[in-house]
C-alpha positions as CSV (number, residue, x, y, z in Angstrom):
1,M,39.4,47.8,-0.8
2,A,42.9,48.3,-2.0
3,T,44.8,51.1,-0.2
4,S,46.2,54.0,-2.3
5,S,49.4,55.9,-1.5
6,T,49.1,58.8,0.8
7,P,48.6,62.1,-1.2
8,A,51.1,64.9,-0.8
9,S,50.3,67.6,1.9
10,T,49.9,70.1,-0.8
11,D,47.2,68.2,-2.5
12,L,45.2,67.4,0.6
13,L,43.3,70.6,0.4
14,A,42.3,69.8,-3.1
15,V,41.2,66.4,-2.2
16,L,39.0,67.8,0.5
17,L,37.5,70.3,-1.9
18,H,36.9,67.5,-4.3
19,L,35.3,65.2,-1.7
20,G,33.0,68.3,-0.6
21,R,31.8,68.8,-4.2
22,R,31.1,65.1,-4.7
23,A,29.1,65.2,-1.6
24,R,27.0,68.2,-2.8
25,Q,26.4,66.3,-6.0
26,A,25.0,63.3,-4.4
27,E,21.4,62.6,-5.2
28,D,20.3,60.6,-2.1
29,E,21.5,59.5,1.3
30,A,22.7,56.1,0.0
31,E,25.1,57.7,-2.5
32,L,26.2,60.1,0.1
33,G,27.1,57.3,2.6
34,F,28.9,55.4,-0.2
35,I,31.0,58.5,-0.7
36,L,31.9,58.7,2.8
37,V,32.9,55.1,3.4
38,N,34.7,54.6,0.1
39,E,36.1,57.9,-1.3
40,T,37.4,59.0,2.2
41,N,40.3,56.7,1.2
42,Q,41.7,59.6,-0.9
43,L,42.3,61.6,2.3
44,A,43.7,58.7,4.5
45,P,44.3,55.3,3.3
46,Y,42.4,52.4,5.1
47,R,41.3,48.9,4.5
48,Q,37.7,48.9,6.0
49,G,35.2,51.6,6.6
50,A,31.7,51.7,8.1
51,L,29.0,54.4,8.7
52,W,26.9,54.1,11.9
53,L,23.8,56.1,12.5
54,P,21.9,56.2,15.8
55,G,18.7,54.2,15.7
56,E,19.6,52.7,12.3
57,G,22.9,50.8,13.1
58,V,25.6,50.2,10.5
59,V,24.1,51.6,7.2
60,T,27.0,51.6,4.9
61,L,30.3,49.4,4.5
62,S,33.2,49.9,2.3
63,G,33.2,47.7,-0.9
64,V,29.6,46.6,-0.1
65,V,26.5,47.7,-2.0
66,M,24.0,47.1,0.9
67,P,25.0,45.5,4.1
68,E,23.1,42.7,5.6
69,A,21.4,43.8,8.9
70,N,21.4,40.3,10.4
71,A,25.0,39.6,9.5
72,P,27.2,38.6,12.6
73,Y,29.8,41.3,11.7
74,V,27.2,44.1,11.1
75,Q,25.6,43.2,14.5
76,W,28.8,43.1,16.3
77,L,30.0,46.3,14.8
78,S,26.7,48.2,15.5
79,R,27.0,47.2,19.1
80,L,30.5,48.5,19.5
81,C,29.5,51.8,17.6
82,E,26.7,52.3,19.9
83,Q,28.9,51.8,23.0
84,W,31.5,54.3,21.5
85,S,28.9,57.0,20.7
86,R,27.8,57.2,24.4
87,A,31.4,58.6,25.1
88,G,30.2,62.0,23.8
89,R,33.5,62.9,22.0
90,D,33.5,65.5,19.3
91,K,37.0,64.8,17.9
92,P,38.5,61.5,16.2
93,W,40.2,59.1,18.6
94,V,42.2,56.0,17.8
95,I,40.9,52.5,19.2
96,Q,42.9,49.4,19.3
97,A,42.0,45.8,20.2
98,A,43.5,46.2,23.6
99,D,40.9,48.9,24.5
100,L,38.1,46.4,24.3
101,H,36.6,43.8,26.6
102,S,38.0,40.3,26.3
103,E,35.1,38.8,24.6
104,D,35.3,41.5,21.9
105,V,39.0,41.2,21.4
106,R,38.7,37.7,20.0
107,E,35.9,39.1,17.5
108,W,38.4,42.0,16.6
109,S,41.0,39.8,15.3
110,H,38.4,38.1,13.0
111,W,36.9,41.3,11.6
112,L,39.2,44.3,11.9
113,P,42.8,45.3,11.5
114,A,44.9,46.3,14.4
115,Q,44.3,50.2,14.2
116,A,40.7,51.6,14.1
117,L,39.8,55.3,14.2
118,C,36.3,56.6,15.3
119,V,35.3,59.8,13.5
120,P,32.3,61.4,15.0
121,L,29.8,63.0,12.5
122,P,28.7,66.4,14.3
123,A,24.8,66.7,14.8
124,V,23.3,69.5,13.0
125,G,20.4,70.9,15.2
126,R,17.2,68.8,14.8
127,Y,18.0,67.9,11.3
128,F,20.8,65.5,11.7
129,A,21.5,63.5,14.9
130,G,25.2,62.8,14.1
131,G,26.7,59.4,13.8
132,L,30.3,57.7,13.6
133,L,32.6,56.8,10.8
134,L,34.7,53.8,11.6
135,L,38.1,53.4,9.7
136,A,40.5,50.6,10.1
137,R,43.9,49.8,8.9
138,D,47.3,48.1,9.8
139,L,49.3,51.4,10.2
140,A,49.0,54.0,13.1
141,W,47.1,57.3,12.4
142,S,48.9,60.6,12.3
143,D,47.7,63.9,13.8
144,G,47.3,65.4,10.4
145,E,45.0,62.7,9.1
146,L,42.9,63.1,12.3
147,A,42.4,66.8,11.6
148,L,41.6,66.3,8.0
149,L,39.0,63.6,8.7
150,A,37.4,65.8,11.5
151,E,37.0,68.7,8.9
152,W,35.7,66.3,6.2
153,A,33.2,64.9,8.8
154,A,31.9,68.3,9.5
155,I,31.4,69.1,5.7
156,W,29.7,65.8,5.2
157,S,27.3,66.3,8.0
158,S,26.3,69.8,6.6
159,V,25.7,68.2,3.2
160,R,23.6,65.5,4.7
161,V,21.2,67.9,6.1
162,L,20.8,69.6,2.6
163,V,20.3,66.2,1.0
164,D,17.8,64.9,3.7
165,Q,15.6,68.1,3.1
166,G,16.5,68.6,-0.7
167,S,13.1,67.7,-2.1
168,G,11.2,70.3,0.0
169,L,13.8,73.1,0.1
170,T,14.4,72.9,-3.7
171,R,10.6,73.5,-4.4
172,L,10.5,76.3,-1.9
173,W,13.5,78.0,-3.3
174,Q,12.3,77.7,-6.9
175,R,9.0,79.2,-6.0
176,L,10.6,82.2,-4.3
177,H,13.4,82.9,-6.5
178,G,12.6,81.3,-9.8
179,R,15.9,79.6,-10.1
180,P,17.6,76.2,-8.7
181,A,18.5,76.4,-5.0
182,P,22.2,76.4,-4.3
183,L,23.9,73.2,-2.9
184,A,20.6,71.3,-3.5
185,P,20.1,68.4,-6.0
186,A,18.3,69.0,-9.3
187,K,15.5,66.4,-8.4
188,P,13.8,65.2,-5.2
189,T,16.2,63.4,-2.8
190,G,16.5,62.7,0.8
191,R,15.2,59.5,2.7
192,L,11.7,59.9,1.2
193,G,13.0,60.2,-2.3
194,A,15.1,57.2,-1.9
195,M,12.3,55.2,-0.5
196,L,9.9,56.2,-3.4
197,K,12.5,54.8,-5.9
198,R,12.1,51.4,-4.5
199,P,9.5,49.1,-6.0
200,R,9.0,47.6,-2.6
201,T,7.7,50.9,-1.2
202,W,5.2,51.3,-3.8
203,G,4.0,47.8,-3.1
204,W,3.6,48.6,0.4
205,L,1.7,51.7,-0.2
206,L,-0.6,49.9,-2.7
207,L,-1.3,47.3,0.0
208,C,-2.1,50.0,2.7
209,L,-4.6,51.7,0.2
210,L,-6.1,48.3,-0.5
211,L,-6.5,47.6,3.1
212,L,-8.4,50.9,3.5
213,L,-10.7,50.2,0.6
214,P,-14.3,50.3,1.9
215,V,-16.2,47.0,1.3
216,R,-19.7,45.8,2.5
217,L,-19.5,43.9,5.8
218,T,-21.4,40.6,5.4
219,V,-22.1,37.6,7.7
220,L,-23.4,34.0,7.0
221,A,-26.2,32.3,8.6
222,P,-28.1,29.0,8.2
223,A,-31.6,29.9,6.5
224,E,-34.7,28.1,5.7
225,L,-37.9,29.0,3.7
226,V,-40.8,29.0,6.2
227,P,-44.6,30.1,5.8
228,L,-45.3,33.8,6.0
229,N,-48.8,33.6,7.6
230,P,-49.3,29.9,8.8
231,T,-52.3,28.4,10.5
232,L,-51.3,26.1,13.4
233,V,-53.4,22.9,13.8
234,R,-53.3,22.1,17.4
235,A,-54.9,19.1,19.4
236,P,-58.2,20.3,20.8
237,I,-58.5,17.3,23.3
238,D,-56.2,15.1,25.2
239,G,-56.0,11.7,23.5
240,V,-54.4,9.3,21.1
241,I,-54.3,10.0,17.3
242,E,-55.9,7.1,15.5
243,R,-55.7,8.1,11.8
244,V,-54.3,10.9,9.7
245,H,-56.2,11.7,6.6
246,V,-53.8,13.9,4.6
247,M,-50.2,13.4,3.5
248,P,-47.4,15.9,4.1
249,N,-47.3,18.8,1.6
250,E,-50.8,17.9,0.3
251,A,-53.1,20.7,-0.8
252,V,-56.3,20.8,1.2
253,D,-59.6,22.9,1.2
254,A,-61.4,24.4,4.1
255,Q,-63.1,21.9,6.4
256,R,-61.1,18.9,4.9
257,P,-60.6,16.3,7.7
258,L,-57.0,16.2,8.7
259,F,-56.9,13.6,11.5
260,E,-59.0,12.0,14.1
261,F,-58.6,10.7,17.7
262,D,-59.4,7.3,19.1
263,R,-63.0,7.6,20.3
264,T,-63.0,4.4,22.4
265,S,-62.6,6.2,25.8
266,I,-65.2,9.1,24.8
267,G,-67.6,6.6,23.3
268,N,-67.7,4.7,26.6
269,R,-68.1,7.8,28.7
270,L,-70.9,8.9,26.4
271,L,-72.7,5.6,26.7
272,I,-72.4,5.8,30.6
273,A,-73.6,9.4,30.5
274,E,-76.7,8.5,28.4
275,R,-77.6,5.5,30.7
276,S,-77.2,7.7,33.8
277,K,-79.5,10.4,32.3
278,E,-82.1,7.7,31.6
279,T,-81.9,6.4,35.1
280,V,-82.2,10.0,36.7
281,R,-85.3,10.6,34.4
282,A,-86.9,7.3,35.3
283,E,-86.5,8.2,38.9
284,L,-87.9,11.6,38.5
285,R,-90.9,10.2,36.5
286,Q,-91.6,7.8,39.5
287,H,-91.4,10.5,42.2
288,S,-93.6,12.8,40.2
289,Q,-96.5,10.1,40.3
290,Q,-95.9,9.5,44.0
291,A,-95.9,13.2,44.7
292,L,-99.7,13.2,44.3
293,F,-100.1,11.0,47.5
294,D,-96.6,11.4,49.3
295,E,-95.3,14.5,50.5
296,S,-91.7,13.3,50.9
297,S,-91.7,12.3,47.2
298,K,-92.7,15.9,46.4
299,A,-89.4,17.1,48.3
300,K,-87.2,15.0,46.1
301,L,-88.5,16.4,42.8
302,A,-86.3,19.5,42.8
303,L,-83.2,17.3,43.6
304,L,-83.9,14.9,40.8
305,Q,-84.6,17.7,38.3
306,G,-81.1,19.2,39.2
307,Q,-79.4,15.8,38.7
308,L,-81.2,15.5,35.3
309,A,-79.8,18.8,34.2
310,E,-76.4,17.9,35.3
311,K,-76.5,14.8,33.4
312,Q,-77.8,16.6,30.2
313,I,-74.8,19.1,30.5
314,E,-72.3,16.2,31.0
315,L,-73.8,14.4,27.9
316,E,-73.6,17.6,25.7
317,Y,-70.0,18.1,26.8
318,L,-69.1,14.5,25.8
319,R,-70.8,14.9,22.4
320,E,-68.8,17.9,21.8
321,L,-65.6,16.1,22.6
322,D,-66.8,13.4,20.3
323,Q,-67.2,15.9,17.5
324,R,-63.8,17.4,18.4
325,S,-62.2,14.1,17.8
326,L,-62.4,14.7,14.0
327,V,-60.1,17.8,13.3
328,S,-60.7,19.6,10.0
329,A,-58.8,22.4,8.1
330,E,-59.8,25.9,8.9
331,R,-58.3,27.3,5.7
332,A,-57.2,26.1,2.3
333,G,-53.5,25.5,1.8
334,I,-50.8,23.0,1.9
335,V,-50.3,20.7,5.0
336,L,-46.9,20.8,6.6
337,Y,-46.0,18.0,9.1
338,D,-43.6,15.1,9.7
339,D,-44.1,11.4,8.7
340,P,-47.8,10.2,9.3
341,S,-46.5,7.0,10.8
342,E,-45.0,9.0,13.7
343,W,-48.3,10.5,14.7
344,V,-50.5,7.5,14.5
345,G,-50.9,6.0,18.0
346,R,-49.1,8.9,19.5
347,P,-50.7,10.5,22.8
348,V,-50.9,14.5,22.7
349,V,-52.3,16.9,25.0
350,T,-54.4,19.9,24.5
351,G,-52.8,22.6,22.6
352,E,-50.0,20.6,21.2
353,R,-49.1,21.4,17.6
354,V,-49.8,18.6,15.1
355,M,-49.7,20.3,11.8
356,V,-49.3,23.7,9.9
357,I,-51.4,24.9,7.0
358,A,-49.9,27.5,4.9
359,D,-50.2,29.2,1.4
360,E,-47.5,27.9,-0.7
361,R,-47.3,31.4,-2.5
362,E,-46.6,33.1,0.8
363,A,-43.1,32.3,2.1
364,E,-40.4,34.3,3.8
365,V,-36.7,33.6,5.0
366,E,-36.0,32.5,8.5
367,A,-32.2,32.6,9.4
368,W,-30.4,32.0,12.8
369,L,-27.5,34.5,13.3
370,S,-24.9,33.3,15.9
371,P,-23.8,35.9,18.5
372,A,-20.3,35.8,17.0
373,N,-21.7,37.3,13.8
374,A,-24.2,39.6,15.3
375,I,-23.3,42.9,13.5
376,S,-25.4,46.0,13.0
377,L,-28.1,45.2,10.5
378,A,-30.5,48.0,9.2
379,M,-34.1,47.0,8.5
380,G,-34.6,46.7,4.8
381,S,-31.0,45.8,4.2
382,R,-30.4,43.1,1.3
383,V,-30.3,39.5,2.1
384,R,-29.3,36.8,-0.3
385,V,-30.1,33.2,0.2
386,Y,-28.1,30.5,-1.4
387,L,-30.4,27.4,-1.3
388,N,-28.8,24.1,-1.1
389,A,-31.0,22.9,-4.1
390,D,-30.0,25.7,-6.3
391,P,-26.7,27.3,-4.9
392,L,-25.8,29.2,-8.2
393,R,-29.0,31.3,-8.4
394,P,-29.5,33.1,-4.9
395,V,-32.9,34.2,-3.8
396,Q,-33.2,37.9,-3.1
397,A,-34.9,39.2,0.1
398,S,-34.9,42.2,2.4
399,L,-34.4,42.2,6.2
400,R,-37.8,42.5,8.1
401,Y,-37.0,41.4,11.8
402,V,-34.1,40.6,14.0
403,S,-34.8,39.4,17.6
404,H,-33.6,41.4,20.4
405,E,-32.1,38.5,22.3
406,A,-30.5,35.1,21.5
407,T,-32.7,32.0,21.9
408,E,-31.8,28.4,22.4
409,R,-32.0,26.1,19.3
410,P,-32.6,22.4,19.3
411,D,-28.9,21.9,18.8
412,G,-28.1,23.5,22.1
413,H,-26.6,26.8,20.6
414,Y,-28.0,30.2,21.1
415,A,-28.7,32.4,18.1
416,Y,-30.9,35.4,17.0
417,R,-33.8,34.8,14.9
418,V,-33.8,36.7,11.6
419,R,-36.8,37.1,9.3
420,A,-36.6,38.5,5.8
421,S,-39.2,39.1,3.1
422,L,-38.7,37.6,-0.2
423,S,-38.5,39.9,-3.2
424,R,-40.2,37.6,-5.6
425,V,-41.9,34.2,-5.1
426,D,-41.3,31.7,-7.8
427,E,-40.9,27.9,-8.4
428,R,-37.7,28.1,-6.5
429,S,-39.3,29.6,-3.3
430,R,-40.7,26.4,-2.0
431,I,-41.5,26.3,1.7
432,G,-39.0,24.0,3.6
433,L,-36.0,24.5,1.4
434,K,-32.7,25.2,3.3
435,G,-29.6,27.0,2.6
436,T,-27.3,29.7,3.7
437,A,-28.2,33.4,4.0
438,K,-25.8,36.3,3.4
439,L,-26.7,39.3,5.3
440,E,-25.2,42.7,4.4
441,G,-24.3,45.4,7.0
442,G,-22.7,48.8,6.4
443,R,-19.4,49.6,4.8
444,V,-16.2,49.1,6.6
445,P,-12.4,49.1,5.6
446,L,-11.1,45.9,4.0
447,I,-8.7,45.4,7.0
448,Y,-11.5,45.4,9.5
449,W,-13.5,42.8,7.2
450,V,-10.4,40.6,7.2
451,M,-9.3,40.9,10.9
452,R,-12.8,41.1,12.6
453,R,-13.2,37.2,13.2
454,P,-9.5,36.6,14.0
455,V,-9.4,39.5,16.6
456,A,-12.7,38.5,18.1
457,S,-11.3,34.8,18.4
458,L,-8.1,36.1,19.9
459,R,-10.0,38.2,22.5
460,A,-12.1,35.2,23.5
461,W,-9.0,33.1,23.7
462,L,-7.1,35.6,25.9
463,G,-10.1,36.6,27.9
464,I,-10.0,40.3,27.4
């Protein structure tokens, strides 16, 4: 800024009154700071001026609309002003380059003239914490200029309090007296008023409101349509499956043969049991005839009768096993199992599941919820299943069951079993279709919905 000639001593009071009037007419803190660092030149000429406030640093520079906080000059000046503010002086004092440390002297020659003046801005109660006005020029400072600048700093601090509280004080005064408040601006001012004028402030407020918007908490889980009330067909005996009479997904009636076991071993055992029975029966007949003449043969009759009954029981058991070798359907429905070629010739044990018979009109959703997605789910909450065969039309269902503990799946991961009842069964609800289930929980803020998984992953990574 170009320096102007020093005003005559008779006009200095008028200049001071003019600056006080300009300060009272300021609409916000930014304009008030601009008046302090630029128009103070009318009281005492200088080349550079800066306003420093505690906690904020250098907020205003002469000849600059808005200082850059990360600029080297601003950071260096903020550091010096913070050091000077700790001196606790209440009157202006002159600072020269020789008064600084050696590392700051080199910076001084790049940024400031030889003579600098620190004018403390008085603190006003709890409304204004004070600050520093730094003025720099090549000429020495006079005592008269120091006195004028001290008075101007006191006036400016008092007006700063009015501007900072202008919006609230103005409304209160107008309600009590019905007329504009004295020394207060005509429209809301202060730091809050200045911030509300910035589009960026409204953008941040809108973002905060958006992050607090309640949304439905949802999680995804792999799902499959499974039978609702299936009938398990298990192996009734130990053996090897010889033949399968039905194909996968084939509709069968009750008592329809499903598969049969290899009967070679049972047939041999049945033949041996029949021959053994005939042998015992022949011995019993022979001893019965000899018992008429021989007392020892009569004693063996009870033993042979017991052996004959034992052979009869064994023979009936083998005949029952032979009947069990052919497994039939207990109910009508569709047969669900793997490829028949995988079962033919395969040894199975008693109780091993071979097939499932289910009603194709009775299906439900089975999903596996990972522990990381285990949120609070209310019974009856909505579940939508996006089937891989038709992902654009989700299947609607309602939550019926969630297991209380995670179980190990075939892939080695642990998950909670979830069952959901279909709202409507149609041609799309075919048993065996797979997809992704979307389970809905309660309503939470949008910021929680966005940050839930990242925070959980960060906690797991940090171990807290």
